[in-house]
N, C-alpha and C positions, 0 to 999 in steps of 0.2 A: 521106712518105705512110704512113698506118697500114696494116699488113699485113691482108689479107683471107683468112681461113681458108676452105678449100674443103670443102664437105660433099657426099659422094656417097651417095645413098640407093638401094641395090640391093634390089629387091623382086621377088618372084615366088612362085608356089605351092611347096609342098614338093616337092623333087626337080627343081627347075629349074636347079640348079647355082650357087646363090648363093655357097656356100663355095668351090666350084671357081673362080668368077670372082675371089674374094678372093685365093686362092693364086696364081693366074696374074698378077693385078695386082701383088701384092707382088714376084713374081719379076721383073717388068719394071721396077719402080721401086726395087729393092733398093739400087742405087747412087746414087739421087737423094737419099736421106735418111741422116743420121748414125745414126738409130735408127728402127725400125719396131716398133710394139707391136700385138699381137693380143689383144684383151680378150674373154674367154669366161667362161661360168659355171664353177663349181668342177668339175662332173662332166665337162666337156669338155676339161680342160687337157691331159692326156696324149694324148688322141685327136687334138687339134688339131695338136700337134707332129708326131705320126706321119704324119698326112695331108699336112702341108706337105712333108715329105721325099719322100713317095710321089709327089705330084702334080708338084712342081717338079723332082724328080730331083737335088736338091742333097744334098751329103754332110755339110754342117755349117751352123750358124747363127752368124753373127758379129754382125750388127746387127739381127736379128729376134728378138723375145722374146715368148713367150706369157705373158699375165698374167691372173690372176683379180682381182677387185676387192679381195679380202682381201690377196692378194700385193702388189698395187699399194700398198695402205695401208702394208704393212710396208716396201716399198722407199722410199717417200716419207718415212716417219717416220725411217728410218735416214739418209737423205740430209740431212735438216734437223736431225738430232740430237734428236728428240723421241720416243724409243722408249717404248712402253707395253705392258703385258701385257693380254691380253683375257681376260675372264671367260668360261669355257666354259659350255656348257648345263648341265652337272652343277653347276658352281659357282654358276650363277645360280639353280638350283633349291634349292641349300642355303641361299643367302642369302634367298630368298623364304620358305622354311620357317622360317628364323630370325625373319624379320620378322612372319610370321603368329603365331608362338609368343609373341614379345615384346609384340605390340600387340593381342592378342585382345580386351582390355577396351575398346579404342577402335574396334572394328569391329562393324558391325551384322549383317552376313550371312556374312562370310568367316571360315572357320576353317582349321586346318592340315591339312585332308584332302588326299590325293593329287590328287583331282580339282580342288580349288581352287588347288593349286600350279600345275597345268598351265594352268588358266584365266588366272591372274595372269601366268604366264610368257608365254603367247601374247599377252595384252593389252599387256604391256610391249614385246614385240617389235614389234607393230604400231605402237605409239606412236613407237618409235625410227625405224622405216622411213618413217613419214609425218610426221616432224618435229613431233610433238605434245609440248608441254611441260606441266609441272604447272600453270603459270599459265593456259594455254589450257583445261585441265580445270576449273579453279576458276570460269571464266567461263561454263561450260555450264549452262543452265537447262532443266529438263525438267518437264513437267506431272505425270507419274506419280510419286507419292510413293516407291514402293518402288524404282523404277528410279533415282531420285535418291539414295536411301540406298546402293544398290549402287555407283553412280558415286562417291559420297563415299568409300566404302571403297577403291575402286581408286585414286582421287586421293591419299588419305592414304598408302597403301602405296607408290605411285609416288614421292611426295615423300621418304619415308623411304629408299626404294631409292636414289634419286639422292644422298641425303646420305651413304650408305655407300660409294658409289663415289668413287675418288680419281683424281688425275691420272696416277698410276702403274698403276691398275687400272680398266679401262673395261669396260662392257658390250660384248660382241662386236659389237653393232649400232652402238655409238657410234664404232667404228673408221672406218666409212664417213663418218659426219658429220665426224669429225676429218680424214679424207682430203680432203673437199671444201674444208676450211679450209686445209689444208697445201699443196695444189697451188699456191696463190697464191705461196708462197715457194719452190717447187721449180723446178729447172732441168731436171728429167728429161725433160719433154715439150716443151721449146722446139724449134720447127721440126722436129717429128717427124711421121710418118704413123701414124695410129691406126685400126685396123680392129676393129669391134665385131660379133661373130657369135654365133649360137645363143641369143640372149636373146628371150623372148616378151613382154617388157615390163620397165619399170623402176618402182621406187617413187619418190616425191618425193625421198627421200634420194639415190638413185642418179642421178636426173635432175640434181641439183645438181652431182654429180661430172662428168657429161657437159658441163654448161655451163662448168665451170672448165677442162676439157680443151680445149674449143673455143677458149678464150681463148689457150691456149698452143701448140697444135699447128698445123702448116701445112696438114694435110689429114686429114679424118676420113671413113671409109667405114662405113656401117651397113647390115648385112644384115637384112632383115625378111621373114618369111613372110607374103605378102599378094598378093591377086590384082590389086588396083588401089588407087591412092591415094584416088580418089573413088568413091562409090557412092550409089545411091538406096535401098539396103536399110535396114531398121530394125534396131535392136539385137537384136531377137528372132530375125530371120531371117539376120543376117549372121554367118557362122561365123568371119570374120576381124575381128570388131568390136574386140576388145581390141588386136590387132596394129595395126589402123588408127588407134586412139587413140594407140598407141605412136609410130607414124610422125608423126602430127599434132603430138604434143608435141615430138618431135625437131625438126620444121620450125619450130615456134614459137620454140624456143631458138635455132635457126640464124638466124631472122629478127631476133631480139633482138640477136644478136652480129654482124649484118650480114654473114653468110657467103654465099659464092657456092654455090648449090645445084645439083647435077647429079642428074637422075633416070635410073636405069638399070633399065628393066623387063626381066625375063627371062620368056619365055613358053613355051619348049619344055621339056617334061618329059622328063628323062633317067633318072629313078630306076627306073621300072617296066620290067622286061625282058620282060614278056609282056602280051598284049592284055587279058587278064582284069583284071589289077590296074589297068591304064590306064583301062579302062572303069569300074571300080569307083570309082576316084578322081574321074573326071569326073562320074559320075551319082549318087554317094551322097547329095549334098545338093541338087543343083540341077536334075537332069533325070530324065526317065522313059524314056530310050532303052533299048530292049531289046537285050541282047547275043544275037545270033542264032547265033553259032558254038558248037561243042561246048566245054564247059568242062573244061580239063585241069589247071589250076594252082591252082584254088581248090576246096576240099572242105568240105562241111558235115556234121557228125555230130550226130545228136540223141541225147543221153545221158539215161538214166533218173535219174542222180544224179552228183555230182562224182567219185565213185570210178571209175565206168565211163568217165567223160569223160577222166580222167587216164590210165586204163589203155589207152584207145584211142590216146592220144598216145604212150605208151610202146611200144605195138606198132608204130606207124608209124616211130618212131625206130629201133627194133630192126631193122625191115625195111630202112630206108634205109642203115644201117651194114653189115648182113650181106650185103645183096643188091644195093645200088645204088652202092657205092664211097664213101659219105660217111664222115667221121670225126666223132666225138662233139663235138669242139671247133668244128665247123662248124655245129652245130645249136643253136638257142635256142628257148625258150618264152616268149611274152609274154602277160601277163594283168594286168588292173587290180585283181584281187582275190587278191593273192599269199598273204595270210594264210588265205584260204578253201581254197586248194589245197595249201599247203606240206606239211602232215603226210601227206596221201594220196600226194603225189608222192614223198616220201622213202621211204615203205614200198613203193610199187609199183615205183619205179625200182630199188630194192635187189633186188626179186624178179627183175627182168629183167637184173640185173647191169649197169645203166647208171649211169655216174658222174653225179652231180647236184650242182650248186652253187645254193643258193637265196639270192638277193640280198634278204635281209630284215634288218630291224633287230631286235636282241634287247635285252630289258630288262637294265639294268646288273646287277641282282641275280642274273642267270643266269651271270655271269662266275665262273669257278671260284675265283679268288683272293678276289673280293669275298664269295662264299659262305663261303669258309674263314674270313675275318675275322669275318663275322656269326656263324658257328657258334662261333667262339672267344669272342666277347663274350656269346653266349647262355649259355655255361656259368656265367659269373658272375651274369648277370641272373636265371637260373632256379635259382640256388643248387645247382649241380652235379647237376641232375636226370639220370636215365639217358638220356632222350631227347636232351638237349642234349650230353652227353658223347659218346655214340655217334654222333650226327650229325657231330660234330667229327672223331672217329676215322675214320669211314667216308668222309670227303672224300678219303682216299687220298693225302695229302700228307705223311704221317709215315713213320718207319722201322718200320712195323708191317704185316705181311701180313694179308690179309683173314681167313684161317683163325684166326690168333691173336686178332684182334678178336672173332670169333664165340665162341671159347672164353671170352674175358674177359666178353663180354656174358652168356653163359649163367650164369657164376659170379656176376655182379652181380645178375642177376634172382633166382637161387636164394637169395642171402643178403640181398637188399634193400639193396644198396649204393647210396647216394645221399647228397647233401649232404656233411656233415662226415666221413662214413665214408670218403670218398675221400682226405682229406688229414690227418686227426687220429689215425688209427690204421692199423696195418698189417693186411694180409690174413692173418688167423689163424683163419678160420672152419672150416677142415678140418684133419685131422691133418697134421703136417709131412711133406711128401713133395716129390718133384721138381716136380710140377705146381703145388703151392702156392707154392714158392719162385720158380718161373718167373713166376707171375701177380703176385707181390709186386714182382719186379724191373720188370715191365711197368708196374705201378701207379706206381712211382717215376719211371720214364721218362716217363710221361704227366704226372704231377702236378707234379713239380719245376719244369719250365719255366713251367707255368701259374701256380704260386704266385709265382715270380719276377716274372712279368708283372703279377700282381695287386698285388704290393708296389710295383712301379714306378708303377702307376696311383694308389696311395694316396699315394706320396711326391711325385708330380708332378701338377699341377692344370691347367696351361694346354694349349690345343690343340696348340701347338708341341711341348711336352714329351710329350704322350700319343701323338702321331703318331710321334715319334722312338722311343718305347717299343715301339710296334707294329712299326715297321721293324726294330728291333734283334731282336725276337722272331723275325721271319721269317729274318733272317740267322743268328742263333745256332742255330736249329733246322733250318737248311739247307732251308727250304721251297722256295726258288727252284730249288735243285738237284734236289729231288724232282719239281718241276713240269717241269723240263727233261727228266728221265728219262721222264716220261709222254709228253711231246711226241714224243720219239724212238721210243717204243714204238708210238704210234698210226700206223696205216696210212691213216686217214681224213684227207685233206688239210684239209678244212674245220675239223675239230676241232683239228688240230695248229696251224693258223693262229690259231684262236680262243685256244687256250692260250698260244701264242707272244706274243700281244699283251696278255695279261692282266696281266703284271707292269707294263708301261708304263701301262696304264689305272689300276692301283692307285696307282702312284707319282704319276701326274698328279692323281688325286683327293686324295691326302694333301697334295701341294703346294698344291692349290687351297684345302683346308681351312686350311692354315697362312697363306696369303695373306689369307684372309677373316677368320679368327678367331685370329690368332697368339697374342695375349696373353690371350684370353678363357678363363675357366674352363669346363671341359667336365663334363657330367653322367656321363661314363664313370667318373670317379673315385668315384661313389656306388654303383657296381655291387657 
């Protein structure tokens, strides 16, 4: 008799204990299965493991493992011996830039601007997530002429992009497509229990993975934030519309696989510890019931501008810590416009001496080591201009103190030192004295490593050789050691962490460049 997979659909509003149900269910069934897998989004990985220990009271995990989809892809590819490297977002942007540069004569609208790189990148990501191939794009017909030409550009670039990828180097989104194919040959999920939590929906690519997992596992439980499976509401009025579509798609796949389906509705809300929040959750979208009691746990503040809004938050936090027994680590600020408030928050919280971590993404070119490499290359690109040279020196990653750099800068401005004056003649513009000799020694200390690097650029042409030359420059001039000294000197934890990861980021980018353009000649050698 063919085995029948059991699907449990656990649904309820936010705060009804769906994750709690999952942890208790795992605790009860932990001895029934050889392996149990909890599948969560990337951002929930560590939190999920921590909550499992807290709720179940267990001290260790033996046959329970928390997996993200990307981690699952890695595990399965290792098991069946088909390990591949994924192209990162930075590598993907580099490849798209290269394609836009090399194929601009064949494109009608798209050039190599930063905006177009982002547009093309996002389009390719959506194509991958929704299993759209180049052949499907070729078969699309549109009435609008200009839209057709734009689509032709995208289709042409997508085809070239796919040609550049290899079996050993995949788009990061291709890993999930490959995972769906590899699960068929994997024994990792045979007769296991799989729990899926914290997802608000799946792409077609991810639904394909779920379908393959249902063929392998003995039991699957899916937690969905949803008030009910069925509803009479329209898409416009249903706040759970997309989650409901998610549930219906899961049920379609289960029906196709002939699974036994169990519905577990959860109705009691546990999350809200006071009446005000419970009333707000109940009435925000559906009801007009008036809250008659005095409001103590929700406050509204009408601010004249973002600055006064943030300052009011800082005052409240200061009061909670100083007078109410709270600790800073127990407090958090939630906003959906973090970029709108971040700079004001940094300035105001510093004024109140409140530690602040802003969870924001930063542009790659703000990274200190990336800035240093760019300033280094700008010296050659701008023919040793004063701006380029002193931008490089003031990055504070060399064995020169700031006062010495300022003295050197004043000397160079006074005598117009730029271009070949840096490296074809000595500093002899003033009478020979102690200061003149000191500045000449500093000139040699600056110029000699740069000339050696320039010579390496001239002798080596490929991306592999040039990245090695940059790496050797960093090692020979002890740039990493200077960076480490700066990290230890900083009292600001956020900046220290940022500096601490900068070396890893740089090495990852250089490796990505080599993987993509290993034997290709680079225009760095023309600087």
